[in-house]
N, C-alpha and C positions, 0 to 999 in steps of 0.2 A: 787317138790311141786306143787299142783294144783294152777292154776292162774285164776283170774277173770279180764277181760277187761271191765271196767265199763263206762257207760255214752256216748259211741260213737254211731254215726249213723251207723247202719249196712246196708250194701248195697251189695246185691247179685242178680244181674239181672236174672240169670238163674233160681232162685227159687222165683222170685217176692218178694224179701225181701228189704224193705226200711223203717227202723224204728229205733228209739233210744232204746237200750236195753243193758243188760249186757250179757257177754259170759263167761261161765265156761269151762276151759280147764283142763282135767285130763288125764294123761298118753298119751299125744300127740293128743288127740281127743276132739271134742266138746261134753261136757257132758250135758250142758243145755244152753238155751237161754231164758232170761226173765228179769223181773224188780224187783223181790224180791228174788234174789239169796242169799244164805248163804255165807258170807264173812269170816267166822271163819276158821282160819288155812290155809288161802290161800294167795298167793301173789296178790296184787291188782295193776293193771295198769290203770291209769286214762286216759280215752278217751274223756272227755268232749270237745266239740267243734271240734272233729276230726271224720274221716270217716274210719270205719273198713271194709275192702273188702277181698274177696278171694285172696290169694297170687298171684302175677303176674307171668306169664309163658312166657318166651321168646323162641320161636322156632328156633331162628337163631343167634347163637353167634359163634365166632371163639376164641378158648382158646389156640391155638398154640402148645399144648402139645400132642404128643412128637415132638421134633425136633427144635422148634423155641421158646424156653422158655425165650429168652431175650426180647421177645415181650409180652408174657403172659404165665401163667400156669393155670391149672385147679383150683388151690387154689386161686391165685390172682384174676382170672376172677370171681370166685364164691363169693369172698369177695366184688368185685365191684357190683355184682348182688345184694347181700344183702344190700349194701349201697343204691342201686337204688330202693329197694322195691320188687325185684324179689325173689320169693321163689323157682323157678325152671328154669333151662336153658337147652337148647338142643344144644350140641356142634357139630359143623360141622366137617366132617372127613378129610378136606383138610390140614392135618398135615404133618409132615415129619418123617416117611413115612405115607401115607394116611391110615386111618382106614378101611382096606378092608379084614380083617381076624378075625376069632373067637378070636384068641389070643389078637389082638389089641383092640377089643371091651371089652374083659375081663379086659385088663390092664386099659382101660379108666374107667371102672366101679369101679375097685379097687382104683384108685386114687381119684375117686369122693366120696368114703366113708368118707374121711377126710375133705371134702369141707364144706363151710359154708351153702350152699343151695343144693337142689337136682340138680344133673347134669346127664342128660340123653345123651348117645352117639348116633349120627347118624353114619351110615356106608356108604362107597362108593358104587356107582352103579356099577362101573367097577373096575377091578383090577388096583391098582396104579393110578386110575383116568386117565388112558390112553385112554379110550374110545374104547378099542379093544375087551375086554372079560368081560362078566358079572361076578361080584363077587358072592359068594355063598349066595344069599339073604335069603333063609330059615334058614340056619345055623346062619347067622348074627342076624336074628330076635330072634332065640332061645337063642343066647348068650346075648341078651339084647339091641340090636339096636332098636330105636324107629321109625326110618325112614331111607330113603336112599337118598344120594345126591352126585353128583360130583361137588358141588358148586365151582364156579370159573373156572371150566373146563366143559362147557356144552357138553353133549353127542351128537356129531355131526353126528354120524352114525345113520341114521334114522331107519334102520332095527333093530339095536341093542336096540335103545330106545323104539321101538315098542315092542320088546320082554320083555324089562324091565317092561313096563307098563302092558303088558298082564300078567306077572307073579305076579303082585300085587293082582290079583284076587285069587291067591293061598295063598300067605304068608300074605297079608293084610297090608304091610307097604306102606306108601305113598312115592312116588318119588317127591323129592323137586327139582324143575327145575330152574336152573340159565339160564335164556333165553337171550342168546347173540350169534349172528352170528359173530364169530371172524374174518371172512374175511372182514366184514363191519366195525368192530370196531378197527381193527388192527392199532396200533400206536397212537390211540386217547387218549386224556388226560382229556377232558371235553365235555360237550354237544355241538354238532355241531350247530352253529348259529352265530348271529351277535356278541355276547359277545366273543366267541372263536376267531372270525376273528379280533376283536378289540385288543384282548390280544396276538394274534399271536400264539395261541395254537392249536394243531391238534384236530379235533372234532370227537365225537362219535355220529353218527346219530341215531335218534329215531328208524329208520327202523331196526337197528341191534337187538334191543329188540323185536320189533313187528313181525319181520319175524319168530323168534323162538317161540314166543308165539302162533302164528297162527299154526305153525307146531305141537307144543306139544298139543294144543287143538284138532287138527285133529287126532292125534294119540290116545289121551285119548278117543275121541268119537269112534274110530274104535275098540279099545280094551276093553273099559269099565274099564280101569285101574284107579288107585287112584293117581291123579295128584295134586300137590300143587305148585303153581307158586310163586317163591320168589321175594322179593323186586321190585314190579311193580313200574315203574317210568314214563311212558308216557301215554298221552291221548289215543293214538291209541291202545296201549296194553290193557288199561282198557276197551276200547270199545269192543275189541275182547272178553274179559273175560265176560263182561256184556251180550253180545249176546249169548255166550255159556251157561251162567247160565240161561238166559231167555228161552233158548231152552230146558232146563231140564237137561243139562249135569252136573254131580255131580263132580265139581272140586272146589278147594279152592285156595285162594291167600292171600298174605300179602303185607303190605306197611310199610315203615320205618318212624320214626319221622322226619328225615332230609328231606325226599322227600315230606313231608307234610308241611314243614316250609320254606325251603330254595329254591332258584332258581339259575340258572347260573349267574344271576346278582350279586350274593354274592361271586362269584369266584374272588380271588385275586391271580394273577400269582406269587406273592411273598410269598404266604402262602398255602402250599400243604395240609393243614388240611381240605380244601374244596374239595379235590380230592377223589372221591369214585366211586365205580362201582356197579350198574349203576350210571352215573354222575348226578349231580344236573341239572334238566331240566328247561324248560321255565315256566313262570307263568301260561300259559294256561294248562300245564300238572299238576301243583300243584292244580289248581282249579278243574280239572277233578278228581284227586285223592280224594280231599276233598268231592266232590259231591258223589263219589262212596262210601266213608266211611259213609256219612250221609244217603245214600240210602240203605245201607246194602249189597253192592256188595263186600266189603272188609271183609274177614273173621277174620283177626287178624292184630295186629300191632306187628312187630318184629324189634329189634334194628339193626340187622346185625353188632353187635359189632365186630370191626376189629382193634385191637390195633397194633400199630407199635412203634418201638424205635424212639426216637426224632431225632436221626441222620439221619434216613431214610427219615423222613418227612421234614428234612431240605434241602434235595436235590432239585435241580431245579424242577419246577412243572411237566414238562414232564417226568422226571426221577423218581420222588418219587412214592412210592407204593400207591395203592388205599386203602381207608379204614378210618373209623371213630370209635373212642371209644364212644359207645353210652349208655351203661348200666346205668351210674350214672346220666344222664341228661334227660332220656326219659320221665319220669313222669312229672317233673316240666315243661318241654318244651311243652308237650301236654296239660297240664292244662292251661298254660299261653297263648299258641297260638291258641288252638282249643276250649277248654271248656269255658275259660273266655271270649272269643270273640264270643261265640254262634255258632260256627261251629258244635259242637258236645256236647251232654249232658254227664254229669258225669257218669250216669248209662251205657250209650253206650260205653264210654271209658273203664270202668271197664270190660265190657264184652269182648272187643277187646283185653284186656291185660291179662285176666285170664281165664274165662270160655270157651271162644271159642277156643283159642289156645290149651288148655288142651284137648278139645274134638277132635281137628283135628288129634292129634297123639295118642289119646286114653290114656292119662295120668290120673292117679287116684288122681287128684288134681283139684282145681278151684271151690270150693264150700264152703259155710258158713252155714252148716246144722248140726243138732244134729247127732252125730255118725260119722261125717266126720272128715277128717284129719285137724288138727289145723295149717294150713298154711295160714297166714294172713299178710296183709299189712295195717298199720295204717297211714293215711294221715292227715297232717295238711294243709287244703286248704288255710289258710291265711298266712302261713309261707313264708317269702320272703328272698331269699338268692342269692348271686352272685356266678356264676359258677367259681370255682377255680381249674383248671386242676392239679396244683401242689399238691393238697390234695387228688386226686383220689386214690382209692384203686387199681384200675387197673394199670398195668405197663405201659399201653399206655395212653399218655396225649394228643393224637391227636384229638382235638375237635375244631370246628370253633365257639363254643359257650362260650369260655373263656371270662370272664368279663361281660357276659349277666346276668341281674337281672331277676330272675324267681320267680313266686309265686305258692306255692302248692308243698310240698315236703313230701316224706315218712319219718316218725319219728320212726317207729318200723317195723321190719321184723321178723316174727315168723315162724319157720319151725318145724313141728311136736311138737308143744307146747313149743319149746325152742326159747327164744329171741336171735336172731343172730345179730340184729342191733337195737340200741336204740339211738335216738337223733343224728344220723349221725355217731355213733361209732360202728364198727363191732366187735362182740365177737364170735369167733369160736374155 
């Protein structure tokens, strides 16, 4: 049935749209936008007092399938995405086995057909993510991979990563770089600093990230390759990226909500829900990331959704796995901590969550225009709720934000004209 979303504030920064109007959706696409639309024979969704934006796109999620489905599956992860207002997610390939073949890309795409939201697979840069042999990049792209990454296992062989970046000029897929010198970070559990010393936990120095960011930027400059730097977390790394961008180098980068909101002072040695990689950094790093976001140096915000079983996160801090379940808290967290506090405008946040990430991977989503795909997120900017991890759609409940009261939540998620979430309830 055709659907009209009526009375909402339409906000699409990529097309300079900011107005109150109605949107008619027919056959999964936007048929009309205006104020005098015919409502006869259509389903009406009331949007008064709410904001309708292009559906959010997350370039960095871990859905654990195949191999670790006790943590998450494509189906449960996509339901979590729908609950969080995301209409598309990009699944990292560090599964078990890693997605490094045409068959595994095809398998991921087949599983995604039944998911609540669009799910695009990434493929591994190297076979089995071992960093020894490049995977068949062109064939992986043809099979449907939207980018390449050995996320979690940085390609330490400089010559091999040089070749991988050089090859992007041929096949066009971005290389998503997890920048970590594992010789420097080995054994670390949190950011190296006074807090780590006070807690008696082994530290991960900022240099472990910054050294690899510097290397990868140098290789991107030498090859002209397509580089996307994942989850930037330090002031020094951000400075390197800013200098590269100012010099004209065409690279992109992302930051996570938790690195924009939390610091190492939030780490509690009795609660591994604050353990993530990169780790929560110092306040000066958070300030640098926020400044980079407001100045346009950050290309998108991605959750790095990394769910784990509760028993794993209950281990002692130094032994517990890294990761945070982020899909269902990202929007209200960013609205409460950044937009409501004047760090970032709502239009800029929408761009960072929808239009810009879609553009980075060349995805056919992220717009609110006539003829475009009807992938939308409807936001109630005044809705206040408390984060309740036990109600998450994700199998992972590992969040440090449980019990936090946040304002501004998604109240509808629409994918290709179908409502997949309404008032917090996912329908798939």
